[in-house]
C-alpha positions in Angstrom: -62.4 42.8 43.4 -64.2 39.5 43.2 -68.0 39.4 42.9 -69.9 37.1 45.2 -71.4 34.7 42.7 -74.5 33.9 44.8 -75.3 37.6 45.2 -74.6 38.2 41.5 -77.0 35.4 40.6 -79.7 36.6 43.0 -79.4 40.2 41.7 -79.6 39.0 38.1 -82.7 36.9 39.0 -84.4 39.9 40.6 -83.5 42.2 37.8 -84.7 39.8 35.1 -88.1 39.3 36.8 -88.5 43.1 37.3 -87.5 43.8 33.7 -90.0 41.3 32.4 -92.8 42.7 34.5 -91.9 46.3 33.6 -92.0 45.5 29.9 -95.3 43.7 30.2 -96.7 46.8 32.1 -95.6 49.3 29.5 -96.3 47.1 26.5 -100.0 48.1 26.7 -99.2 51.6 25.4 -97.6 50.1 22.3 -101.0 49.8 20.7 -100.8 53.5 19.9 -97.8 52.8 17.6 -99.8 50.3 15.6 -96.8 48.1 15.3 -96.2 44.5 16.6 -93.2 43.8 18.7 -90.8 42.7 15.9 -91.6 45.7 13.7 -91.3 48.1 16.6 -88.0 46.5 17.6 -86.6 46.8 14.1 -87.8 50.4 13.7 -86.1 51.2 17.1 -82.8 49.8 15.8 -83.0 52.0 12.7 -84.2 55.1 14.6 -81.5 55.0 17.3 -78.8 53.1 15.4 -79.0 54.7 12.0 -79.1 53.0 8.6 -78.1 49.3 8.7 -77.5 46.6 6.1 -80.2 43.9 5.9 -77.7 41.2 7.0 -76.7 43.3 10.1 -80.4 43.8 11.0 -80.9 40.0 10.9 -78.0 39.6 13.3 -79.2 42.4 15.7 -82.7 41.0 15.8 -81.5 37.4 15.9 -83.7 36.3 13.0 -83.0 34.8 9.6 -82.3 37.1 6.6 -85.7 36.1 5.0 -87.5 37.0 8.2 -85.8 40.4 8.4 -86.6 41.0 4.7 -90.3 40.3 5.4 -90.3 42.8 8.3 -88.5 45.5 6.2 -91.0 45.0 3.4 -93.9 45.5 5.9 -92.3 48.6 7.3 -91.5 49.9 3.8 -95.1 49.4 2.7 -96.2 51.7 5.6 -93.7 54.3 4.6 -91.7 53.8 7.8 -88.4 52.7 6.2 -86.7 52.9 2.9 -84.1 50.6 1.3 -81.1 52.3 -0.5 -77.9 51.1 -2.0 -74.8 52.0 0.0 -72.8 54.8 -1.5 -69.6 53.0 -0.7 -70.5 49.5 -1.7 -73.4 49.2 -4.3 -73.8 45.5 -3.4 -75.0 46.5 0.1 -78.6 47.5 0.7 -79.1 49.8 3.7 -82.4 50.2 5.5 -83.1 53.6 6.9 -86.0 54.9 9.0 -88.0 57.6 7.3 -89.1 60.7 9.1 -92.6 59.1 9.6 -90.9 56.0 11.0 -88.8 58.0 13.5 -91.9 60.0 14.5 -93.9 56.9 15.1 -91.2 55.2 17.1 -90.4 58.4 19.2 -94.2 58.8 19.9 -94.3 55.1 21.1 -91.2 55.6 23.2 -92.6 58.7 24.8 -95.7 56.8 25.7 -93.7 54.0 27.3 -91.6 56.6 29.3 -94.8 58.2 30.5 -96.1 54.8 31.6 -92.8 54.1 33.5 -92.9 57.7 35.0 -96.5 57.0 36.2 -95.3 53.8 37.9 -92.6 55.8 39.7 -94.9 58.6 40.8 -95.0 57.4 44.4 -91.4 56.4 44.7 -89.3 58.2 47.3 -86.5 60.5 46.2 -84.1 58.0 47.6 -85.7 55.2 45.5 -85.6 57.3 42.4 -82.0 58.1 43.0 -81.2 54.4 43.4 -83.1 53.4 40.3 -81.4 56.1 38.3 -78.0 54.9 39.4 -79.0 51.3 38.6 -80.2 52.3 35.1 -76.9 54.2 34.5 -74.9 51.1 35.5 -77.0 48.9 33.2 -76.7 51.3 30.3 -72.9 51.3 30.8 -72.7 47.5 31.1 -74.8 47.0 28.0 -72.5 49.2 25.8 -69.4 47.1 26.7 
């Protein structure tokens, strides 16, 4: 099955615009986490992805190793992450979210989900079903 390139591009454009507006809308609740975007993103990677080496975190967050080290240091100072040597390779430093870090991130995520749910409050059951299906498709495509 061949995708219609024009339709694919138009859909991508609509989806991009909607995603940007959605993130702007829910970003206002992030103040409750008391973390800026880069630190919240890094904490999310560690909370949902588990311990990661510093070099891998730099790759995931698309920043330089010195920049990720600075973010890790800031989160560590707040007690939200810890650095530990890998048990299998002592040269590797793993960064792990602490219980306090996971709680803060999960509290922030819950606030964002509540904000999105409030946005969807007036959506029809059909629209909610379509959005759920679209979200499932995106989640699947993003794991490929």
